[in-house]
C-alpha positions, 0 to 999 in steps of 0.5 A: 285411293283405297276403297270400295273397289269393283270391276267396272265391267260388272258395274256397267252390266248392272248399270246402276248409273243409267240405262242407255248404251255407251258409244265406247269404253272410254265414254262409259268410263267418263259417264260413270265418273261424271254421273250425278251420283258420283259427283253429288252423292259419293256415299250412295255410289259407295253403297252400290259398289259395296253390293258388288264383289270387291277386288283385291286391293293390297296395302303395304305400310312402310315406316321410316324416320318421321315418315309413313308411306301407305302404298296401295296396289289396284288391278286394271279394270277397277272402279275405286272410291278413295278415303277422304284425305284430311290434309295436303300431302305428298303423292307418288304415282309409281305405276299405271294409268288412271282416270279420276273425277276432278273438282270441276265435275270433269275427268283427268287422266293421270299417267305414271310416274308422277309426284305431286302434292294432293289436296284434301278430299276424295278421289273417285277413279277408273284404273286403266292399267295396274296401279301402284300409288303411295301416300306420304305422310310426315309422322313418327306414329307407327300404329295403322289404326291411329294413322288412318284416324289422323289422316283419313276420314272413313265414310259412314257407308264403309262403317255401316258395311263393317257393322253389318258384317260383324253381326254375322259371327261365323261358327268358327269364331265361337269355336275359337273362343271355346278352344281358347278357354280350353287352352287356359284350362290345359295350362292352368292359367286363370282367365283373369291372369291371362287378361292382365298379362295381355293388357300389361303396358310395360313390355310393349313397343312399336314395330321397328322401321320396315314394311308391313302387311298388317293392321290392328283392328276390331276382332270377332274373336276377342278385342283387337286382332292383327289383320292382313292388308296384303297377301302373305305367303306361307313361310313369310315373316309377317312381323317381329313379335318379340324384340329384347323381351318386349312385345310388338303389336304382333306379339300383343294383338295376335289372337288364338285360333283352333285353326291358326294360319301363323306361328311364332318362330324363335330366332338365334338371338331369342327374339320371336318372329310371327311367320305365316303357315299358309296363304293369308288373304289381304284386303278386298276393296276397303275390307281388311283381309284375314285375321292372323291367328296362332295356336296359343298352345305353341306360344305358351309351350315356347314361353315355358321352354324359354323360361327353363333356359334362363 
């Protein structure tokens, strides 16, 4: 399950499903899950959930040979609506206890650990105990945006929520755009040249196998950006940015900011890591976390130093 997610206590206090009191907490959960809105009109349910505060919903992307594992963690007390899964795939329920709406209009309680093949469709459920759930996909793809488009169906409601949020451009974003132009002027780099270097395809490589808390998505700052999907601590290596002179998605899509939350760090072999300089917040419900940014002054100065050493 992925999102939207909200605290069930808030949901029941707001009482968008029905006005009568519930006899017990379990009865309240079952009533919420089996209400006609949840069964017949999940998009309407999502709209109501998205009007409420979203809970932290960290997602870690794990890659291995021919394998992608999408691992989601949700706290106890959460009411969640998952993305629609296009295909049958392996599920590993590592931790927790959850009540989900089943395909007969009733509820089923799942208790970890469990391994099973999930059918195409969408899960709606309540998290009784902190949950860790893995969706396992057979694929060589490592781009999260492509993977989600391949295996998941995002709801129109979630896309509408994203579009509304993108209409409100913070002043900080405009400041970042202005500061980017100042960086180019300071280093004497024409905008057209900077754009051509950024979009050059010949030096790009995917992330190597490993675990990542990031995804590439549309950025308010410029084009595509790199976003946190789980909490990242100061000093944590977010991802490799440059390997053997080739740019990974972290090297290609990390945008500039006047107030960056990360920086490039050179390794002894000359490769570059993207490292957090402050706490970076991950996903809230189905909404991506903070955009990860650097100061291009630092990156350009580092590039100049590397060129002088060669």
